[in-house]
N, C-alpha and C positions, 0 to 999 in steps of 0.2 A: 385394441388401444394401438394406434399409430406409435412407430418408435422415435423418442423425443429427437432422435438423430440420425441422417442418413448421408453417407457417401455417395456424390451425383459426380460425374466425373473427373473422379479425384480430390473432389472440394467438399469439406464440411457443409452439410446445410441441416437446419434444425426445424422441429415442426412447428408448423405456425399456429397461434395461439388464438383463436379468436375471440375479441375483448367482450363480446357482447351480441345474443341471439336475439333479432326481435320478429315479432310475428307481421303480418301483412298490416294489418292496421296501424301497428305501434310503427313500421318504416315508414307508411304514407304520413302519418302525423308528425314523426320527426323531419323527415326532407320537407314537410310544407313549412315548418316552424324556421326549420336552417335557411330556407328561401327568404320567408320574410324578417328574417333577422339581417342577411346580405343583403336583402333588398333595399332596405334603410341606409345601407351604407354610401358614405357621397364623398366627394373629392372636394376638399378643404382647403382654403387659400388664406381662410383668417385665422390665425393662431396664436395662443395664449403661450404668455412668457412662465405658466404655472411649471414647475419641474416634475420629470419623471426620472424614477429611478434607475440606475444603471440595471440593476437584476430582472427590470420588466423587460427592458429592450436587451439583454441576452436569452430570456425567453421566449421572446419573439423572433429573434434571430434561429434559435436552436428549432423552434418550428418549422421556419422557412427550410434549415438544413435537411429537415425528414422527405423534403422532395423526392420523385424519384429522379433517375440522370441516364444518359446512355452509358451502358455496360458498369453505373456505379459508381461511376467516375466523380459525381457530386464536383463539376469547375466552376464553383462560386466562390467568391471570399465577400462578404460585408462588413463595411466600415461603418461602425458608429463615431460619430464627431458631434461631442458637446462643446469644445473648447470656441470660445468667442472668438477670440482670434482668428481662428482657423473658418468659421464660419463664416465673417465678414471677407476673407479672401476668397473664398468659393463663391460666396452673392456678387461681389463685384466681376469675378472670372466669369460668371453665368450670367450676368447682364449684360458683360461687352459682348457675347455669343449671342444673344435674344437681340440685342440692337443690329448687329447685321442680318439676323434673320428678316426681325420686322422691315428693314431698309430695302432689303433686295433677294436675299436667300430665298422667302418665303414667296408664292404667286398671289396673284390679288383673291384667285378664289380659296386657296389655305386661308388665308387672312379671314375673307369674309366668313368661315365656317367658323374660325375662333371668336368673332364676334359675341354668339351669344353665351359664350362662356365668361365673357369679361375679362380676357387674358392684357396682360400688355409687357413689356419689357421691364417692369417693376415687379423683382423676386424679392421683397422684404421678407417673406415666410422664411427663406433659407438662412435669414439671421436672426428671427423672433423663435422660431420652434425650437425648443430647449435641445432637438437629437437631429440631426441629419444621418440618412442611413444610405451610403453608397454602394449601392451592388456591382461588381465586378465578376465578368465571365474570365474563363479562362483559357484561352485558345489552345492551350497546351500545358502538359504540367513540364514541370524539372525536378528530376532526381537530384539526390544529394551530390552528384558531379556535374550537374546542370544540363544534363542531358535531354533533349526532348521527348516527351512520350504524347501519344495522342489521346486527345478526346474525341467523344463522340455526342452528336446532335448538342453541340453546347448551347447554342440559340433557345431549342425547345426547353431545354433543360434547366437553363437560366431565368427563361419565361416560369418555366410551372413554381419553381421555388418564388420566384417574386409574387406570383398571384396568392401563394400559401402564405407568404410574408405580409401579403397587404390584408388577407383576412384575421392572421394574427394581431395585427394593429385593432383592428376591428373588434375582434375578440376583447382586449384589454382596455376597452371604452377609450381609445384614441382615435385619432383622424391621422390621415397623411392625404400627400398629391403625388400622383406619379409625374415627378419632372425630369424632361429630356433635352436639356441642351444642348443644341448639336453645330458643331462638333463636342466633344466631352471629354478630350484627350487632356483638359487642364485640370482634370479631378486626379488622373494618376500621377501628373506630376506634384499637386500640391500635396497630397497623400503619400507622397513616395510608394508607389505601388511596383512591385518586381514587373519585369519585363514582358512577363506573359500572360499580363492582365490588363483587358481594357473594361473601361466604365461603361455599363450597361443600362443603369437608374438610378435616379436620384431622390432620393425621399424624406423631406419634411416630416416629423412626427412627432406627436403634442397633444394639448387639449385645444379644442377649439375656443374661440376668443369668446365673449358676451354677447359679440354682436357678428357674428359669422353669417353669412348668406352665400346660397349655392345655388345655381341657374335651375330655372322651373324647367326642367328636361322629362322626358318620359324615357324609358326601356322600352326597348324592342318587345315585343310581344310573342308567347311561345310560337304560334304560325309564322313569323317571321324570321326565325332563328335556327328553328329545326325541322325535320321532314323523319316522318316514320312508317318504317317498314315493317307490315307486321306480316 
């Protein structure tokens, strides 16, 4: 039996405890079920005002925080907003940026590609959804003396964490939408974030409204997104 801990390069490591072991058939069944479950996930723009407990949001954020990261720096912060006045300010600022995007920042091709999704400058979901989760990336760390410490693979690490965040939201029976008003500097100002943080993603979180509609689109097939080298 392996030792419970081991010193590697001067640092303590603990034995990995595999939670469960499955047969080949069980792995196939579980992976198929997981795919079917995730395939049902959709980005939703029509939210209900139905409340979601703070504890649920806490567990969702903790799940995102289990993501791997460059040199284990965990270069992310997640701000959960339920304050109605603050949500209104975020909506107003986001719509102001979106109006500029639709008026000229976005190309004609980009606008054409967005038509099928039914998007526009109205972002009422930022006000209606009971929670907004704003993901920030820490471009560097600041120690107790405000000295900069380098983070590694920040965008990749935060991207993985956000993917796990979205899965955790779906797992809780809730819906979300990945919203990226560009630029997003206003979020750091409104939430009074430290100077080493940059807004990465804005996600409204809640229950779908009783009349929620999503675009009738298809996801790419396996052969369109993968190649196998056997």
